[in-house]
C-alpha positions as CSV (number, residue, x, y, z in Angstrom):
1,M,15.1,-5.9,1.5
2,F,13.1,-4.7,-1.5
3,T,14.6,-5.0,-4.8
4,L,13.7,-1.8,-7.1
5,G,12.3,-2.6,-10.7
6,K,9.9,-5.3,-9.5
7,K,6.0,-4.6,-9.3
8,P,5.6,-3.8,-5.3
9,N,2.1,-4.9,-3.8
10,L,0.2,-3.3,-0.9
11,K,2.4,-5.1,1.5
12,D,5.8,-3.8,0.0
13,L,4.1,-0.2,-0.1
14,Y,3.5,-0.1,3.6
15,E,6.6,-1.9,4.8
16,V,8.9,0.0,3.0
17,S,7.2,3.4,3.8
18,A,6.0,2.8,7.5
19,L,8.3,0.2,8.8
20,A,11.3,1.1,7.0
21,R,12.0,-1.7,5.3
22,K,14.9,-1.3,3.2
23,V,15.4,-1.4,-0.4
24,Q,18.3,-1.8,-2.9
25,M,19.2,-1.9,-6.7
26,T,20.8,-4.6,-8.3
27,A,23.9,-4.1,-10.4
28,S,22.0,-5.2,-13.7
29,T,19.8,-2.7,-13.1
30,K,22.3,0.0,-12.5
31,A,24.1,-1.0,-15.7
32,S,20.8,-1.1,-17.5
33,L,20.2,2.6,-16.2
34,K,23.7,3.5,-17.4
35,K,22.9,2.3,-20.9
36,Y,19.5,3.7,-21.4
37,R,21.4,7.3,-20.1
38,S,23.7,7.0,-22.7
39,L,21.5,6.2,-25.6
40,M,19.2,9.0,-24.8
41,K,22.3,11.5,-24.9
42,D,23.2,10.5,-28.2
43,Y,19.8,10.6,-29.4
44,V,19.5,14.4,-28.3
45,K,22.4,15.3,-29.7
46,N,21.3,15.0,-33.3
47,A,17.5,15.6,-32.3
48,G,17.0,19.1,-32.0
49,A,14.0,20.0,-29.3
50,V,13.1,17.0,-27.4
51,Y,10.4,17.7,-24.4
52,G,11.6,17.9,-21.1
53,I,15.1,17.7,-21.6
54,N,16.2,20.8,-24.0
55,T,12.6,22.6,-24.0
56,G,10.2,24.3,-21.3
57,F,7.6,22.6,-20.1
58,G,3.6,22.5,-20.4
59,D,2.6,25.5,-22.2
60,L,6.1,26.5,-22.6
61,A,7.1,23.1,-24.5
62,S,8.0,25.4,-27.7
63,T,10.4,27.2,-26.2
64,V,13.8,25.6,-26.9
65,V,16.2,25.9,-23.9
66,P,20.3,26.3,-24.6
67,S,22.4,23.0,-23.8
68,K,24.4,25.2,-21.1
69,E,20.8,26.1,-19.4
70,C,19.2,22.4,-19.4
71,K,20.7,21.3,-15.7
72,T,19.5,24.7,-14.4
73,L,16.1,24.1,-16.0
74,Q,15.6,20.9,-14.0
75,F,16.4,22.5,-10.6
76,N,14.0,25.5,-12.0
77,L,11.3,22.8,-12.2
78,I,11.5,21.3,-9.1
79,R,11.8,24.5,-7.3
80,S,8.9,26.2,-9.3
81,H,6.8,23.2,-8.9
82,A,7.1,22.8,-4.9
83,C,4.3,24.7,-4.5
84,G,1.6,23.0,-2.5
85,A,-0.5,23.9,0.4
86,G,-2.3,22.7,3.4
87,E,-1.4,19.8,6.4
88,P,1.6,17.7,5.3
89,L,0.8,14.0,4.2
90,S,1.5,11.6,6.7
91,D,5.2,9.9,7.0
92,E,4.3,6.8,5.2
93,Q,2.2,8.4,2.6
94,A,5.6,10.9,2.0
95,R,7.7,7.9,2.1
96,G,5.3,5.9,-0.3
97,I,6.1,8.5,-3.0
98,L,9.5,8.1,-3.1
99,F,9.6,4.6,-2.8
100,L,7.1,4.3,-5.9
101,R,9.4,6.7,-7.8
102,A,12.5,5.1,-7.5
103,N,10.9,1.8,-8.4
104,E,9.4,3.1,-11.5
105,L,12.6,4.9,-12.4
106,C,14.3,1.2,-12.2
107,Y,11.7,0.4,-15.0
108,L,14.3,1.9,-17.3
109,H,11.7,4.1,-19.2
110,S,13.0,7.6,-18.1
111,A,16.6,7.0,-18.6
112,V,17.7,9.0,-15.4
113,R,21.1,8.2,-13.8
114,P,21.7,5.3,-11.4
115,E,22.8,8.3,-9.0
116,V,19.3,9.5,-9.0
117,V,17.8,6.2,-7.8
118,Q,20.6,5.7,-5.3
119,T,19.9,9.0,-3.4
120,I,16.4,8.1,-3.4
121,I,17.3,4.8,-1.7
122,E,19.7,6.5,0.7
123,V,16.9,8.7,1.8
124,L,14.6,5.9,2.2
125,N,17.1,3.7,4.2
126,K,18.0,6.2,6.4
127,K,14.6,6.7,7.3
128,V,14.0,10.3,6.0
129,V,10.3,11.8,5.4
130,P,10.5,14.3,3.1
131,H,7.6,17.3,3.8
132,I,5.2,17.3,1.3
133,P,2.1,19.6,1.7
134,S,-1.3,17.5,1.1
135,R,-2.8,19.8,-1.5
136,G,-1.8,21.2,-5.0
137,S,-2.1,18.1,-7.3
138,V,-4.9,17.8,-10.1
139,G,-3.8,14.7,-10.9
140,A,-3.0,15.0,-14.5
141,S,0.3,16.1,-15.6
142,G,1.6,13.7,-13.1
143,D,1.0,14.7,-9.3
144,L,3.3,17.8,-9.9
145,A,3.3,19.7,-6.5
146,P,3.4,16.9,-4.1
147,S,6.1,15.2,-6.0
148,A,8.0,18.6,-6.4
149,H,8.0,18.9,-2.6
150,A,9.6,15.4,-2.3
151,G,12.1,16.1,-5.3
152,L,13.0,19.5,-3.5
153,V,14.2,17.1,-0.5
154,L,16.5,15.1,-2.9
155,I,18.3,18.2,-4.1
156,G,18.7,18.8,-0.5
157,E,16.3,21.8,-0.3
158,G,12.8,22.0,1.8
159,K,12.2,20.5,5.0
160,A,12.3,16.7,6.0
161,K,12.6,14.8,9.3
162,L,12.9,11.2,10.3
163,I,10.2,8.7,10.6
164,G,8.4,9.4,13.8
165,D,10.2,12.7,14.8
166,T,7.0,15.5,15.2
167,K,9.5,18.4,14.3
168,W,10.6,19.5,10.6
169,Q,13.9,20.7,10.2
170,D,16.0,22.0,6.9
171,T,16.8,19.3,4.7
172,K,20.2,20.7,4.4
173,S,21.0,20.2,7.8
174,L,19.4,16.9,8.4
175,F,21.2,15.3,5.0
176,K,24.6,16.7,6.8
177,K,23.9,14.6,10.2
178,L,23.0,11.7,7.9
179,K,25.9,12.0,5.6
180,I,23.5,12.4,2.7
181,K,25.1,14.1,-0.2
182,P,22.3,16.1,-1.9
183,L,21.4,15.1,-5.8
184,Q,23.0,17.3,-8.6
185,L,20.1,17.2,-11.2
186,E,21.2,16.4,-14.9
187,E,19.0,16.8,-18.1
188,K,15.5,15.1,-17.9
189,E,15.9,14.3,-14.0
190,G,13.8,16.8,-12.4
191,L,11.2,16.2,-14.6
192,S,11.3,12.4,-14.1
193,L,10.8,12.7,-10.2
194,I,7.7,14.7,-10.7
195,N,5.9,13.3,-13.7
196,G,3.8,10.3,-12.4
197,T,0.9,9.2,-10.5
198,Q,2.9,8.3,-7.3
199,A,1.3,10.3,-4.8
200,M,-2.1,9.2,-6.0
201,Q,-0.7,5.5,-5.9
202,S,1.0,6.0,-2.5
203,V,-2.0,8.0,-0.4
204,G,-4.6,6.0,-2.1
205,G,-2.8,2.4,-2.0
206,L,-1.9,2.8,1.9
207,G,-5.6,3.7,2.1
208,L,-6.7,0.8,0.3
209,R,-4.7,-1.4,2.7
210,K,-6.4,-0.2,5.5
211,A,-9.9,-0.1,3.6
212,N,-9.4,-3.9,3.4
213,F,-9.2,-4.4,7.1
214,V,-12.2,-2.4,7.5
215,F,-14.1,-4.7,5.2
216,N,-12.9,-7.7,7.2
217,A,-13.9,-6.4,10.3
218,S,-17.4,-5.5,9.1
219,N,-18.2,-8.9,8.2
220,L,-17.2,-9.7,12.0
221,S,-19.1,-6.7,13.7
222,A,-22.0,-7.6,11.1
223,G,-21.7,-11.4,12.4
224,L,-22.0,-10.3,16.1
225,S,-24.7,-8.3,15.5
226,L,-26.7,-11.0,14.1
227,E,-26.0,-13.1,17.6
228,A,-27.3,-9.9,19.3
229,M,-30.3,-9.4,17.5
230,K,-31.1,-13.5,17.6
231,S,-31.4,-13.0,13.8
232,S,-31.9,-16.0,11.6
233,D,-29.1,-17.8,9.5
234,S,-31.3,-19.0,6.7
235,P,-30.5,-15.9,4.6
236,F,-27.2,-17.1,4.5
237,D,-27.7,-20.6,2.7
238,I,-25.7,-21.1,0.2
239,A,-28.3,-22.2,-2.1
240,I,-29.7,-18.9,-2.6
241,H,-26.7,-17.1,-3.3
242,N,-25.9,-19.9,-6.2
243,L,-28.8,-18.3,-8.0
244,K,-27.0,-15.0,-7.9
245,P,-23.4,-15.8,-8.1
246,H,-21.5,-12.5,-7.4
247,E,-18.1,-13.8,-6.1
248,G,-18.2,-11.1,-3.2
249,Q,-22.0,-12.2,-2.2
250,I,-20.9,-16.1,-2.1
251,K,-17.9,-15.5,-0.3
252,T,-19.9,-13.1,2.6
253,A,-22.5,-15.7,2.9
254,K,-20.1,-18.5,3.7
255,I,-18.4,-16.3,6.3
256,L,-21.5,-15.5,8.1
257,T,-22.1,-19.1,8.0
258,K,-19.0,-20.2,9.4
259,L,-19.4,-17.1,12.1
260,M,-22.7,-18.3,13.2
261,A,-21.8,-22.1,13.4
262,G,-22.6,-23.8,16.7
263,S,-24.5,-20.7,18.1
264,K,-26.3,-21.5,21.4
265,I,-28.0,-18.2,20.7
266,R,-29.6,-19.1,17.4
267,N,-30.1,-22.6,18.4
268,S,-32.3,-20.9,21.5
269,H,-34.9,-19.8,19.3
270,K,-34.6,-21.8,15.9
271,N,-38.1,-23.3,16.6
272,G,-41.1,-21.1,17.1
273,D,-39.5,-17.9,16.1
274,V,-42.4,-15.6,15.2
275,R,-40.4,-13.5,12.7
276,V,-40.5,-14.4,9.3
277,Q,-37.7,-11.9,7.9
278,D,-34.9,-9.6,9.6
279,S,-34.6,-6.2,8.5
280,Y,-32.2,-5.5,5.4
281,S,-29.3,-4.5,7.3
282,L,-29.4,-8.0,8.9
283,R,-31.0,-9.9,6.1
284,C,-29.2,-8.4,3.1
285,I,-25.3,-8.7,4.5
286,P,-24.0,-11.1,1.9
287,Q,-25.8,-8.7,-1.1
288,V,-24.2,-5.5,0.4
289,H,-21.1,-6.5,1.6
290,G,-20.5,-8.6,-1.3
291,A,-20.8,-5.8,-3.5
292,V,-18.3,-3.9,-1.6
293,Y,-15.9,-6.7,-1.8
294,D,-16.0,-6.9,-5.5
295,T,-15.4,-3.2,-5.6
296,L,-12.3,-3.3,-3.4
297,K,-10.8,-6.3,-5.7
298,Y,-11.5,-4.3,-8.8
299,T,-10.1,-1.1,-7.2
300,S,-6.6,-3.3,-6.1
301,Q,-6.7,-4.5,-9.7
302,I,-6.6,-1.0,-11.0
303,L,-3.6,-0.1,-8.4
304,N,-1.9,-3.3,-9.3
305,T,-1.5,-2.6,-13.2
306,E,-0.8,1.4,-12.2
307,F,2.0,-0.1,-9.7
308,G,3.5,-1.8,-12.6
309,S,3.3,1.1,-14.9
310,A,5.4,3.7,-16.8
311,T,4.1,7.3,-16.1
312,D,6.7,9.6,-17.0
313,N,6.4,12.0,-20.0
314,P,8.7,11.9,-22.2
315,L,9.0,7.8,-22.1
316,I,12.0,5.8,-23.4
317,S,11.6,2.8,-25.5
318,V,14.6,0.9,-26.6
319,K,14.8,-2.2,-29.0
320,N,17.8,-3.7,-30.4
321,N,19.9,-0.7,-29.1
322,K,17.5,1.9,-30.9
323,I,16.1,4.3,-28.4
324,K,12.3,6.3,-29.2
325,I,11.7,9.1,-27.1
326,I,7.9,9.2,-27.3
327,S,5.8,12.1,-25.6
328,G,2.4,11.0,-24.3
329,G,0.0,11.0,-21.6
330,N,0.7,8.0,-19.0
331,F,0.8,10.4,-16.1
332,H,-2.8,11.1,-16.4
333,G,-4.3,9.6,-13.4
334,Q,-7.8,8.9,-14.8
335,A,-7.8,5.2,-14.3
336,I,-7.0,5.2,-10.3
337,A,-9.2,8.7,-9.9
338,L,-12.3,6.5,-10.9
339,A,-11.0,3.6,-8.8
340,W,-10.7,5.7,-5.8
341,D,-14.2,7.2,-6.3
342,F,-15.4,3.8,-6.7
343,A,-13.8,2.8,-3.4
344,C,-15.0,5.6,-1.4
345,T,-19.0,5.3,-3.0
346,S,-18.3,1.5,-1.8
347,L,-17.1,2.3,1.5
348,T,-19.7,4.6,2.0
349,T,-22.3,2.2,1.5
350,L,-20.4,0.0,4.3
351,G,-20.7,2.4,6.7
352,N,-24.5,3.2,5.8
353,I,-25.3,-0.2,6.4
354,S,-23.4,-1.0,9.8
355,E,-25.1,2.5,11.0
356,R,-28.4,0.5,10.4
357,R,-27.2,-2.4,12.5
358,V,-26.2,0.0,15.3
359,F,-29.8,1.5,15.2
360,Q,-31.3,-1.9,15.4
361,I,-29.3,-3.1,18.6
362,V,-29.3,0.3,20.1
363,S,-32.9,1.5,19.3
364,N,-34.9,-1.8,21.1
365,S,-35.7,-3.1,17.6
366,G,-38.1,-6.1,18.2
367,G,-37.5,-6.2,21.7
368,I,-34.6,-8.0,21.5
369,L,-32.5,-6.0,23.7
370,P,-32.6,-3.5,26.6
371,S,-33.3,0.1,25.1
372,M,-30.4,2.0,24.2
373,L,-28.6,-1.2,25.8
374,A,-29.1,0.7,29.1
375,H,-29.1,-1.3,32.3
376,K,-31.4,1.1,34.0
377,P,-33.2,2.8,30.7
378,G,-34.4,6.0,31.8
379,V,-32.0,6.8,34.2
380,E,-29.4,6.2,32.0
381,S,-28.8,7.0,28.3
382,G,-26.9,4.0,27.7
383,W,-25.3,3.7,24.1
384,M,-27.9,6.2,22.9
385,I,-25.2,8.8,21.4
386,S,-23.0,6.1,20.0
387,Q,-25.6,5.6,17.3
388,Y,-25.8,9.3,16.8
389,L,-21.9,9.3,16.2
390,T,-22.4,6.8,13.3
391,A,-25.1,8.4,11.7
392,G,-23.3,11.8,11.6
393,L,-20.1,10.0,10.4
394,A,-22.3,8.1,7.6
395,S,-23.9,11.5,6.3
396,E,-20.6,13.0,6.4
397,N,-19.3,10.4,4.2
398,K,-22.4,10.6,1.9
399,T,-20.9,14.0,1.1
400,L,-17.1,12.8,0.6
401,A,-18.8,10.0,-1.8
402,H,-19.3,12.5,-4.3
403,P,-16.8,11.7,-7.2
404,A,-13.8,13.9,-7.5
405,S,-13.1,12.5,-10.9
406,A,-16.5,13.8,-12.1
407,D,-14.8,17.3,-11.8
408,S,-12.0,18.9,-14.4
409,I,-10.8,22.1,-14.6
410,P,-8.2,23.5,-17.3
411,T,-4.5,24.1,-16.1
412,C,-1.3,25.2,-17.9
413,G,-2.6,28.0,-20.4
414,N,-5.2,25.4,-21.3
415,K,-2.4,23.1,-22.8
416,E,-3.7,20.6,-19.6
417,D,-7.0,21.0,-20.3
418,F,-8.6,17.9,-18.8
419,V,-7.6,16.5,-15.4
420,S,-8.6,13.5,-13.3
421,M,-8.4,15.3,-9.5
422,G,-7.2,11.4,-8.7
423,M,-5.3,12.9,-5.7
424,W,-8.1,14.5,-4.1
425,G,-10.2,11.1,-4.8
426,A,-7.2,9.3,-2.7
427,L,-7.4,12.2,0.0
428,K,-11.0,11.9,0.7
429,L,-11.2,8.3,0.7
430,Q,-8.5,8.5,3.4
431,Q,-11.5,10.3,5.3
432,V,-14.2,7.9,4.4
433,I,-12.0,5.0,5.7
434,E,-11.4,6.6,8.9
435,N,-15.0,7.4,9.1
436,V,-16.4,3.8,8.4
437,A,-13.6,2.5,10.7
438,T,-15.5,4.2,13.4
439,I,-18.8,3.0,12.4
440,I,-17.8,-0.4,12.7
441,A,-16.0,0.1,16.1
442,V,-19.1,1.4,17.2
443,E,-21.0,-1.9,15.8
444,L,-18.5,-4.2,17.2
445,M,-18.7,-2.8,20.6
446,A,-22.4,-2.4,20.6
447,S,-23.1,-6.0,19.3
448,A,-20.7,-7.1,22.0
449,Q,-22.5,-5.2,24.7
450,G,-25.8,-6.7,23.1
451,L,-24.3,-10.3,23.8
452,E,-23.9,-9.3,27.3
453,F,-27.8,-9.7,27.7
454,H,-27.8,-13.2,26.1
455,K,-25.4,-15.1,28.5
456,P,-25.1,-17.7,29.8
457,L,-25.9,-18.4,25.8
458,T,-23.1,-18.3,23.7
459,P,-22.3,-17.2,20.4
460,G,-20.7,-19.1,17.1
461,K,-17.1,-20.3,18.1
462,L,-15.7,-17.9,15.5
463,N,-18.2,-14.9,16.5
464,L,-17.1,-15.7,20.1
465,K,-13.5,-15.2,19.1
466,T,-14.4,-12.0,17.5
467,Y,-16.2,-11.2,21.0
468,N,-12.9,-11.9,23.1
469,I,-11.0,-9.5,20.8
470,V,-13.2,-6.9,21.6
471,R,-13.2,-7.5,25.4
472,S,-9.2,-7.9,24.9
473,L,-9.6,-3.8,24.1
474,V,-12.5,-2.8,26.1
475,K,-14.5,-3.8,29.1
476,K,-18.4,-4.2,28.9
477,T,-20.5,-1.3,30.7
478,T,-22.5,-2.0,33.6
479,K,-23.6,1.7,33.4
480,D,-23.2,5.1,31.8
481,V,-19.5,5.7,31.1
482,C,-17.8,7.7,28.5
483,L,-17.5,5.6,25.5
484,A,-15.2,8.0,23.3
485,G,-12.0,6.5,24.2
486,D,-12.8,2.7,23.9
487,I,-14.4,3.7,20.3
488,E,-10.8,5.3,19.3
489,I,-9.2,2.4,20.6
490,V,-11.3,-0.4,18.9
491,K,-11.3,2.0,15.6
492,N,-7.4,1.8,15.8
493,A,-7.3,-1.8,16.3
494,I,-9.3,-2.2,13.1
495,L,-7.2,-0.2,11.2
496,N,-4.0,-1.9,12.3
497,G,-4.9,-5.4,11.3
498,K,-6.0,-6.6,15.0
499,F,-9.2,-8.3,13.7
500,E,-7.6,-10.0,10.8
501,G,-7.1,-14.1,11.0
502,V,-11.0,-14.5,12.6
503,I,-11.6,-16.3,9.8
């Protein structure tokens, strides 16, 4: 059970959104919501025009709305802003938006009624998935379009389904079956459901969780590649990494040293190896993988701050029972937009170096392994096209790595004249993660296949553990076979954390 109002982490986000871990609101949070709501309503009575409560939105902010129309204003906001397009977000991404929204509302700075949070709790706990088109946000005035589609479901409109279902149904019918009462919006509540960075947080955050799995698997695939290519372990000597003490570099060097410890393959050529230095893709793994580690750690820190932030507008501040309603720009997604772009670039790099190691293994580099890993080169093409696959995906990533945050386009009559494009950054990060997971899967499989040619010599104890996981998923090849299905199996194992815990 997750208690709303505390800062979540990636594990919380995944478990609530994907595994339907239940959420709850404490009695004290409920009481605080009521208090803040009452203070806000008293303030508005004497304050005249207050943005988002009795005014229009965006470029219409100067238009005052009569009090009798203020509730209608909130419904109109949700309906008019539910203007997305494209394929829907995944079940977990869509539910993640609702979870993060409910949690931020419990930080108390939006002054919504407890009923708003309670409706979201009921929707989450009954495993409902809102239909949210993936395109439409420019990542500035909150993720308006995707969040509005989520809000549409809360008021009993739009489309929804249950986790795992493939068919969408109208929300009204589904709510009737589940005995969920649609939310009746009051002043400011529609705005508080759509203003914020929750879509960027959900899509990017769930992607970042998988990115960490991919990174960890990349160290293991590199470890197997070192063994397959009979590479030296001297480049991982901690003495040289202490002279360039980036955290990720030192961490990666230590991991590789542990992976290769006790390797009979390495010991077989430790004396008399005529190769002075291995190729960069093997020798410089700590420097490259380590930089990716540092980048992903930075990205996680940025997201962690965003998880604990109030991103609505206007925001409510209460001190000594005195209230301030402040209009600002906390909904702007620039911080995480830049973070997603940084992660995207670093993962592209990770895929690039992995592809080079696949090339080394498959192409008979240095005469270490049979050409194309084929048992009968010429008669068989072996693993030739697996390297083509990794090359194609690595090149695709180079296009996707173009920073979304480098762009901005004015919206809303130029009132919203500078936007972050953070949602697009999060969406394309997802594709890069999928592509890199596939590249790493091929490296794991190719390097494991390379080890078959070194038997009876065995790799290091921990590398052998990785090899055994690969072999528990796919068999070695003894002739030309279709590798596509096996690659998909290993890729999914990476993304689901199957290779966690080796080291």
